[in-house]
Phi, psi and omega in degrees: 000310183305316186293315179302316181298317177296325179285326172302309174311312179298323182297314177296330172294314174302315180294325178297317181300314185291319178299320182290323173295321177294319169303318172301311181302316178304311177302319177296327177285329186264340186287154175301129176266118192244131167246126180257124176249089191215123178273351191222021176263142171280094187283331173299318181293321183297316183295327178291314191278325181245093184261009186254028171224159173265121180265125180249155181274337183249124182302331182290343178265001182275152168260343175222122180254112180260130184239122178251114175240163186218156167212157181283145180263167177291342187273355185100354176269206178223142176260120181260127174250119182260113174242120186259124182248116175279144183231160171059241184289345176251024176301135177093354179261079188255160181207161170222142177228134174235143176213146182246153185248153170286150177306329185264010187292129175282173181295320178296321172294323181297308189294328182287323183289313178301319182293328176299311183289336175299307173307312178303310189294328187281341187293328178294331178284306179305328185287359179250014179247167175298348181272359180309320181300332183269357182260139172229151180242140183232146176259107188273342190203133173277149180217144171245150180281129186226143171296130185275124180258110180248094177307333181268003179046041180069014175276137181233133188240143179218134176240130185223139182211143175200156177219150186218136183230126178215141180183166173215198190289331183245005181205139172211149179214157174212146176207156174217156177204150176209165187204152175221130187228151181220118177236150172218123172232130174233181176301318193263324184234159172218120176237139185218122181237134180209131175238133185213156177219148183216139174216141181221141172215154175216145174231126185244121187257110181275321176210185172301333185242354185237121175210159188239131178245139174225148178205156180207147183210149175212156176219148178203155180221133177219152175229122174243131176233135182219137171249135174276127180263311178211185185297341187241335191251140177222152180217145177179214182179170176220148180234143185211154173227136194207141174214148183199131175284338181292321185253027176049045180243114172285320180193133162237128169233152184199172189216124179224101175294146183218148174232150182216136172241135179245128183291327173257159183298144182296333178302332181267021190283350174285348184245324178200147178211140166222096187254138175244130180223146175222144181212152174240119185228160172239137180214146176241137192236129172246123182253155175286322177232160178296132192272172180295352177261010185061041181241140169244350159206159177188157174250143192223142170241139182222164169227153185227136175235140183213161173211138185220139185229130177222134185219133171222115187233186182286334182281347182142202182226159185209133181216122177211157179212157175216133183224137182231136177226142191215133166278133195281337182283340172211108186290353181272348171279094182206167174213153176232121184245129175236139185221143176202146172218153179206138170219114188237128161289108185281295174225186185304119175079353186251127180223151184237141174219151178204150179216135173214156178214130186223126180236140169246110190245122174221045176210044177272080191287339183268002185297134177300136177301324178285140178299147168293138169290164177292324172304314183287329177290311183297317182276355180061042188270355172207164180284136180256169177281142180198152180251354178202160171211147183208161179203143178190156172212161192204139179193173179231145165226143188227124179235135178216168181122201183302136182286341189272140182218049189274327198268138177248113179230103187267011180294135186062029178074017179224000000 
């Protein structure tokens, strides 16, 4: 009898497991297929909180493609734009939600906020699936529109300090840096002020009697003011003070009025931007040592032109910029900086990414007249003469297999 009872229990457990598996298969078949395109979302948390959709790895398999983009807010937080693209039977059914975070929001608060708005955005799509009967909507708190009383008048302050120490028997280094900033951002005006300092030193023990010591320090202060003129135009300027032992600069102070035009409306900046900028500036330079142009101090006038483009779409993202700077007393003293990055989905599971930065440099006015020593070159104690610099990387990623990505398993840290 006991043996028969044991067999019956096993049979019932099998039926229950089979029934549960069948129910899960049904849910997987009927649930909305979602592809999330977000670099800063906690996807494990999202999958645990929203169990009524199928998370797919390939956007071509999705019924809804979610694109999350962000930009900084004046209070020091972030504004997140959630754009929902309907695909296949939901083609043309698109939606956009926007939510802002506080500057002191924790990572848990951020992921909870984004997940809440993700649920809201997915509701209209899930309502058209067989799972609609299992979804309920609740209103958890009543609120009344109130006028915001801001005693800080939109000003946000930040104080930062850090130090680093590293060493072993034949080498040691330390550095510290700190900054103080005060920012105010409104619809019409933008003010940013920053003061920072940096110091670094390293000691290399070659033998009992030979050692090398290297140190560098820099200080800077900057102020930026911008006024919004129209949906496309802005005007303003920046003032700055700077010193650096590395670049032979005892002190530089300057002022640059600037105008900017954005081909797209600034309200669309989380998704696309094409900005053109022009400025004319004056700066006065004091050098630590006499320069290659036999100057110990001088006043300079320059102009700067720049263009920057940023796009984040369903196919991927693109960011590029070009800036040209030229001193007006000698037009041969100029520099050109180019930057670009791209991440594109080519075909199912295959993505291409690339990044590059190139600078053509013909305006190193602060280079010391005296040649650098071997020690200064090896320890990078001072800036060296060059006509160019570059950096880049390129790669492909390919993923294949099951299109579903619903399960979260944190065991052994994975």
